[in-house]
C-alpha positions as CSV (number, residue, x, y, z in Angstrom):
1,M,26.0,-12.6,4.2
2,S,26.1,-13.3,7.9
3,E,23.6,-15.9,9.3
4,H,22.6,-13.1,11.6
5,S,21.9,-10.6,8.8
6,L,18.4,-9.1,8.7
7,T,16.4,-8.5,5.5
8,Y,13.2,-6.5,4.8
9,S,11.6,-9.7,3.9
10,A,12.5,-11.2,7.2
11,A,10.8,-8.2,8.9
12,G,7.6,-9.1,7.1
13,V,7.7,-6.7,4.0
14,H,7.8,-8.4,0.7
15,I,8.7,-5.7,-2.0
16,D,9.1,-8.2,-4.8
17,E,5.7,-9.7,-4.2
18,A,4.1,-6.2,-4.1
19,Q,5.7,-5.5,-7.5
20,R,4.6,-8.8,-8.9
21,V,0.9,-8.3,-8.0
22,L,1.0,-4.7,-9.2
23,R,2.3,-5.9,-12.6
24,N,-0.6,-8.3,-12.9
25,V,-3.1,-5.4,-13.0
26,I,-1.2,-2.6,-14.7
27,P,-2.7,-3.4,-18.2
28,E,-6.2,-3.0,-16.8
29,I,-5.3,0.2,-15.0
30,R,-3.9,1.6,-18.2
31,Q,-7.3,1.0,-19.8
32,T,-8.7,3.8,-17.6
33,H,-6.2,6.3,-19.0
34,N,-7.2,8.9,-21.6
35,E,-5.3,11.7,-23.6
36,Q,-5.1,13.8,-20.4
37,V,-2.9,11.4,-18.6
38,M,0.7,12.5,-19.2
39,A,2.9,10.0,-17.3
40,S,3.1,6.3,-17.2
41,I,2.5,4.2,-14.0
42,G,5.6,4.0,-11.8
43,G,6.7,7.6,-11.7
44,F,7.2,9.5,-8.4
45,G,4.1,11.6,-9.2
46,A,1.1,11.2,-11.6
47,M,0.7,13.9,-14.3
48,F,-2.6,15.0,-15.8
49,S,-3.2,17.8,-18.3
50,G,-4.8,21.0,-16.8
51,Q,-6.6,21.8,-20.0
52,F,-10.5,21.6,-19.8
53,P,-12.0,22.3,-23.2
54,G,-15.5,23.7,-23.0
55,I,-15.2,24.8,-19.4
56,E,-14.7,28.6,-19.1
57,R,-13.9,28.9,-15.4
58,P,-12.7,25.5,-14.3
59,V,-12.9,24.8,-10.5
60,L,-11.1,21.7,-9.3
61,V,-13.1,19.6,-6.7
62,S,-11.5,17.0,-4.6
63,S,-12.5,14.4,-2.0
64,I,-11.0,11.6,0.0
65,D,-12.7,8.7,1.6
66,G,-12.5,5.0,2.6
67,V,-14.9,2.1,3.0
68,G,-14.6,1.6,6.7
69,T,-15.1,-1.8,8.2
70,K,-16.9,-3.2,5.2
71,T,-13.5,-4.8,4.5
72,R,-14.0,-6.9,7.6
73,V,-17.3,-8.2,6.1
74,A,-15.6,-8.9,2.8
75,A,-12.9,-11.0,4.6
76,M,-15.6,-12.9,6.5
77,A,-17.3,-13.8,3.2
78,G,-14.1,-14.3,1.3
79,D,-15.4,-11.8,-1.3
80,F,-13.6,-8.5,-2.1
81,S,-14.9,-8.1,-5.7
82,G,-17.1,-5.1,-4.8
83,I,-14.7,-3.3,-2.4
84,G,-12.9,-1.4,-5.2
85,M,-16.1,-0.3,-6.7
86,D,-17.3,0.9,-3.3
87,L,-14.2,3.1,-2.9
88,V,-14.5,4.8,-6.4
89,N,-18.3,5.2,-6.4
90,H,-18.3,6.8,-3.0
91,C,-15.8,9.4,-4.1
92,V,-17.5,10.1,-7.4
93,N,-20.8,10.6,-5.7
94,D,-19.1,13.1,-3.2
95,I,-17.8,15.5,-5.9
96,L,-21.0,15.1,-7.9
97,C,-22.7,16.9,-5.1
98,Q,-20.6,20.0,-6.2
99,G,-21.6,19.3,-9.8
100,A,-18.2,18.0,-10.7
101,K,-17.3,15.4,-13.2
102,P,-14.4,13.0,-12.2
103,L,-10.9,13.5,-13.8
104,F,-8.5,11.1,-11.9
105,F,-8.4,8.9,-8.9
106,L,-5.6,7.6,-6.6
107,D,-5.8,4.9,-4.0
108,Y,-4.0,3.7,-0.9
109,Y,-4.0,0.0,-0.1
110,G,-2.7,-0.9,3.4
111,C,-2.3,-4.5,4.8
112,S,-0.2,-6.6,7.1
113,H,0.7,-9.0,4.3
114,I,-0.1,-8.8,0.6
115,H,-2.4,-11.5,-0.7
116,S,-2.5,-11.3,-4.5
117,E,-6.1,-12.4,-5.0
118,V,-7.4,-9.8,-2.6
119,F,-5.3,-7.0,-4.1
120,E,-6.2,-7.9,-7.6
121,A,-9.9,-8.2,-6.9
122,I,-10.0,-4.7,-5.2
123,V,-8.0,-3.0,-8.0
124,R,-10.1,-4.6,-10.7
125,G,-13.2,-3.2,-9.0
126,M,-11.6,0.3,-9.0
127,V,-10.7,-0.2,-12.7
128,Q,-14.4,-1.1,-13.5
129,S,-15.9,1.8,-11.7
130,C,-13.3,4.3,-13.0
131,S,-14.0,3.1,-16.6
132,S,-17.7,3.5,-16.2
133,V,-17.4,7.3,-15.5
134,N,-14.3,8.0,-17.7
135,C,-12.1,8.6,-14.7
136,A,-8.4,7.8,-14.9
137,L,-6.9,5.5,-12.2
138,I,-3.7,7.4,-12.2
139,G,-1.7,6.3,-9.2
140,G,-1.6,4.7,-5.8
141,E,0.3,3.4,-2.8
142,T,0.5,-0.2,-1.6
143,A,1.7,-0.4,1.9
144,E,2.6,-3.7,3.6
145,L,2.8,-2.8,7.3
146,P,3.1,-5.8,9.6
147,G,2.6,-4.7,13.2
148,T,0.4,-1.8,12.2
149,Y,-2.4,-3.9,10.6
150,V,-3.4,-7.2,12.1
151,D,-3.1,-10.3,10.0
152,D,-5.5,-10.5,6.9
153,E,-6.7,-6.9,7.5
154,V,-7.1,-4.6,4.6
155,D,-7.6,-0.8,4.6
156,I,-8.2,1.1,1.5
157,V,-8.6,4.9,0.9
158,G,-9.3,6.8,-2.3
159,T,-8.7,10.3,-3.5
160,I,-10.5,11.8,-6.4
161,V,-10.2,15.0,-8.4
162,G,-12.8,16.4,-10.6
163,V,-13.8,19.7,-12.3
164,V,-16.9,21.9,-12.6
165,D,-17.5,25.2,-14.4
166,A,-17.7,27.9,-11.7
167,D,-21.1,28.9,-13.1
168,Q,-22.4,25.3,-12.7
169,K,-21.2,24.5,-9.2
170,L,-23.6,23.3,-6.5
171,P,-25.2,24.2,-4.1
172,R,-26.9,27.1,-5.9
173,P,-28.2,30.1,-3.9
174,K,-31.8,29.7,-5.1
175,M,-33.2,27.3,-2.4
176,K,-36.5,28.4,-0.8
177,A,-39.5,27.2,1.1
178,G,-41.7,25.0,-1.1
179,D,-38.9,23.4,-3.1
180,F,-39.1,19.6,-3.3
181,V,-36.7,16.9,-2.1
182,I,-36.0,14.0,-4.4
183,G,-34.6,10.8,-3.1
184,L,-32.7,8.1,-5.1
185,A,-32.8,4.7,-3.8
186,S,-29.7,3.0,-2.4
187,D,-28.5,-0.6,-3.1
188,G,-27.9,-1.2,0.6
189,L,-25.5,0.1,3.3
190,H,-23.1,1.3,0.6
191,T,-19.9,2.1,2.7
192,N,-21.3,3.4,6.0
193,G,-22.5,2.1,9.3
194,Y,-20.7,-1.2,9.2
195,S,-19.4,-1.1,12.8
196,L,-23.0,-1.0,14.0
197,A,-24.3,-3.4,11.5
198,R,-21.6,-6.0,12.3
199,K,-22.3,-5.7,16.0
200,A,-26.0,-6.0,15.6
201,I,-26.0,-8.9,13.1
202,F,-23.0,-11.0,14.2
203,E,-22.7,-10.3,17.8
204,V,-26.2,-9.5,19.0
205,G,-28.0,-11.6,16.4
206,G,-25.5,-14.5,16.4
207,M,-25.8,-14.7,12.6
208,S,-23.1,-15.3,10.0
209,V,-22.4,-14.0,6.5
210,R,-23.6,-17.4,5.1
211,D,-27.0,-17.3,6.7
212,A,-30.0,-16.7,4.5
213,M,-31.4,-13.2,4.5
214,P,-34.9,-13.3,5.9
215,G,-37.5,-13.0,3.2
216,L,-34.9,-12.9,0.4
217,S,-33.1,-15.4,-1.8
218,T,-29.7,-14.0,-0.8
219,T,-27.3,-14.4,2.2
220,I,-26.5,-11.9,4.9
221,G,-23.1,-11.5,3.3
222,E,-24.4,-10.7,-0.1
223,E,-26.7,-8.1,1.2
224,L,-24.0,-6.4,3.3
225,L,-21.5,-6.5,0.3
226,R,-23.7,-4.9,-2.3
227,P,-21.5,-2.3,-4.0
228,H,-22.0,1.4,-3.3
229,R,-24.3,2.7,-6.1
230,C,-22.8,5.3,-8.4
231,Y,-25.3,8.0,-9.4
232,Y,-23.0,10.0,-11.8
233,N,-24.2,8.7,-15.2
234,S,-27.9,9.3,-14.2
235,I,-27.5,12.7,-12.6
236,Y,-24.7,14.5,-14.5
237,P,-26.5,14.9,-17.8
238,I,-29.5,16.4,-16.0
239,L,-27.3,18.9,-14.2
240,Q,-26.0,20.2,-17.5
241,D,-29.3,21.4,-18.7
242,S,-31.4,22.0,-15.5
243,P,-30.6,25.1,-13.5
244,D,-33.5,24.1,-11.2
245,I,-31.5,21.6,-9.3
246,Y,-30.3,23.6,-6.3
247,A,-28.3,21.2,-4.2
248,M,-27.4,17.5,-3.7
249,A,-26.5,15.5,-0.6
250,H,-24.7,12.2,-0.7
251,I,-26.1,10.1,2.2
252,T,-23.1,8.6,3.7
253,G,-21.7,8.6,7.3
254,G,-24.2,10.6,9.4
255,G,-27.1,9.3,7.5
256,L,-30.1,11.4,6.4
257,T,-30.1,13.7,9.4
258,D,-26.5,14.8,9.2
259,N,-25.8,15.0,5.5
260,I,-28.7,16.9,4.2
261,P,-28.0,20.0,6.4
262,R,-24.6,20.3,4.9
263,V,-26.1,21.8,1.8
264,L,-28.9,23.9,3.5
265,P,-28.8,27.6,4.2
266,S,-29.0,28.6,7.8
267,D,-32.7,29.6,7.6
268,I,-33.9,26.4,5.8
269,K,-35.0,23.0,7.0
270,V,-36.1,19.8,5.2
271,V,-39.0,17.8,6.2
272,L,-39.0,14.1,4.9
273,E,-42.1,12.0,4.7
274,R,-41.0,8.5,5.9
275,R,-43.7,6.6,4.1
276,S,-42.6,8.0,0.7
277,W,-39.8,5.5,0.2
278,S,-39.0,1.8,1.0
279,V,-36.6,1.0,3.8
280,L,-34.5,-2.0,2.5
281,P,-34.7,-5.3,4.4
282,I,-31.2,-5.2,5.6
283,F,-31.9,-2.0,7.6
284,N,-35.1,-3.5,9.1
285,L,-33.1,-6.6,10.1
286,I,-30.5,-4.4,11.9
287,Q,-33.2,-2.4,13.6
288,D,-35.1,-5.5,14.6
289,I,-32.2,-7.6,16.0
290,A,-30.6,-4.9,18.1
291,H,-33.6,-2.7,18.7
292,V,-31.8,0.4,17.4
293,P,-34.0,3.4,17.7
294,W,-35.1,4.8,14.4
295,P,-33.5,8.3,15.1
296,E,-30.2,6.4,15.5
297,M,-30.9,4.5,12.3
298,Y,-31.4,7.7,10.3
299,K,-28.3,9.2,11.8
300,T,-26.1,6.2,11.0
301,F,-27.4,4.6,7.8
302,N,-28.9,5.8,4.5
303,C,-32.0,3.7,5.3
304,G,-32.7,3.2,1.5
305,I,-32.0,6.7,0.2
306,G,-28.4,7.0,-1.2
307,M,-28.6,10.5,-2.8
308,V,-30.8,13.5,-2.3
309,L,-31.6,16.3,-4.7
310,I,-33.3,19.6,-3.8
311,V,-35.1,21.0,-6.8
312,N,-37.7,23.6,-7.9
313,R,-41.0,22.1,-7.2
314,D,-42.3,22.9,-10.7
315,V,-39.7,20.7,-12.3
316,A,-39.6,17.9,-9.8
317,P,-41.9,15.5,-11.7
318,A,-39.9,15.9,-14.9
319,I,-36.6,15.3,-13.1
320,V,-38.0,12.2,-11.3
321,Q,-39.1,10.9,-14.7
322,R,-35.7,11.4,-16.2
323,L,-33.9,9.8,-13.3
324,N,-36.1,6.7,-13.4
325,Q,-35.7,6.5,-17.2
326,A,-31.9,6.5,-16.5
327,G,-32.3,3.4,-14.4
328,E,-32.7,5.0,-10.9
329,T,-35.6,4.5,-8.4
330,A,-36.4,8.1,-7.6
331,M,-39.3,9.8,-5.9
332,V,-40.3,13.0,-4.1
333,I,-39.6,12.3,-0.4
334,G,-40.1,15.7,1.3
335,E,-40.2,19.5,1.1
336,V,-38.1,22.5,2.0
337,Q,-39.5,24.7,4.7
338,R,-38.4,27.7,6.7
339,G,-36.4,26.6,9.7
340,G,-33.1,26.1,11.3
341,Q,-30.8,24.0,9.0
342,E,-32.0,20.6,10.1
343,V,-33.9,17.5,8.9
344,Q,-37.2,16.3,10.3
345,I,-38.5,12.9,9.4
346,V,-42.2,12.5,10.0
């Protein structure tokens, strides 16, 4: 070979290293597979059986999302252990809003240079969350792109496919004035609003991920990196026997004010009672440091409510009780009224 010959490795892409780190986690990925997975890892396409016993009219439900700049906070703290869980749980919650159970998941992992400890931590988080909801981690793409991503930057995206019987899909056309709104507590920012949070805490506030969280026995980094909560195991069993859940909204980018209207009819509004739930300390810190107006907070963050259910008011107490027994912190936070497909927080 000429001394002037150029190789892919010299251009910054290390295929052998990518294959090595993937081999390290393949046994764990295979643990998420079930009898419906029909092809082994490494093929050009993943294969999954299209048979759905017990579902008369199967409707496939899909979603794709990422975790935004939460990866930047993970890099600052040197802790990527929850990022894979964030990705899967976000996607599972999204299709749950249509009443779907997850079938399989695929991921995209992009970086400037592959670091095995980061890659393996993220994939193991995905494996953990997929296993918890019986979802197969069926494939993915690892892209080492020097010149596209800056050094030590990581970008991850996930795609999920689930299934629901056509007769069980949400939202249901039964919503009416007088119905109740149930809120399920979040565990923190989940996967949204990190650009504003980072600017408020680190730039305006001059704090670091290692600083103590005011009033808590945790650090700023630990609070910001709490994994996105998955609501599937608590909610899905209730959906199977309760026709009185009319709609669900996952409170992600756009916060409370932009996500709830996505499931409302054009002549319906939701009025939330602000004092009915607790805003977590991390949100109060962001608001206090940067003087973010509360309307902006409600439009950017979940502010302590990660999932919203709209239900028949007569069954609301029983559903709240079942959710709390399942390990959630659930409460009635508002009411449906006649209006113009909006959210009012009073």
